[in-house]
N, C-alpha and C positions, 0 to 999 in steps of 0.2 A: 642062911638064906633059904627060904622055902623053895621047893622044886619048881613051882610055877613061876617064881621070880627069876630063877636061874635061866629060864628060857629066854630072858630078855637082858639080864644084867651081867656084866663082866668086870673084872678088876684089871689093873695094869699088868699084873703078874700073868693073867690069862693070855694077854697079847704076847708076852715073851714066850710062854709055853707053846703057843701056836707058831713060833719061829720068827716072829717079827723082831728085827734088830732094835734093841732098847733105845738107840739114838733116833730111830724113826718113829717111835711111838708117840711122843709129844706132838710133833708136827702133824702126824696123821690124825690124832685126836682133835686138834684144833680145827683142821680142815673138815673132818666129819661133823663136828659140832656146828661149824659155820654153815655148812650145807644143810643142816637140819636132819641129818641121818642118825645122830645119836644125841642123847642128853647126858650131861655130866653132873654128878653130885660130888662135889669136891670134898676130899677128906682133909685131914690135918696131920702134920708130923708132930709126934709127941712120944715121950717114953712109955714103954710098956702098954698097959691096958687102956691108956688114954688115946692111943693112936687110932685114927680112922682112915681107912683106905678110900681112895676115890672110886666111884662106881660109874660105869658107862652103860647106858641103856639104849637099845634100838628103838627108834621112834615109829617103826612100821610094824611092830609086833604087839599084839594084844596080850596083856597079862591079867589073868583072872577076869574080873568084870571091868577092868580099866581098858577102854579102847585105845588103839594106837594114836599117837599124837600127829603123825603124818605131816610134820612141819616142813619136810622137804618139798611138799607139793607147791609151796609158794614160789619156787624157782621155775620159771617158764621156758627158759632157753638154755642151750649149752653155753653160750657166751656169758650169760648171767652167772651160771655155775662156775665158770672159769674165773670170772672177776671176783666172786666171793672167795673161792679157794686161794687166789693170789693174795687177797687182803688178809686172809687168815694166816698166811705165811709170815706176815709182818708183826703178828702179835705173839705174846708169850704168856703162859699161865703162871 
């Protein structure tokens, strides 16, 4: 992945390397995605070279000429954010 892209994208392994408990990663990713703070490009489990990891991108960072998505700005109140986060806890990827 080019250096400019790495400023915005991480893999699940990166989260573990940063010390996040692996059982907390899934729920946290769902919540962050629901709140519009990250984008998720889902990978696929497959043997060997056919495997693709999921990649997580920050929506508030510009990468190269691509402006930030800033989807989180659609949330107007703390209460709305809490409701979205609570609903995300009920879903599973």
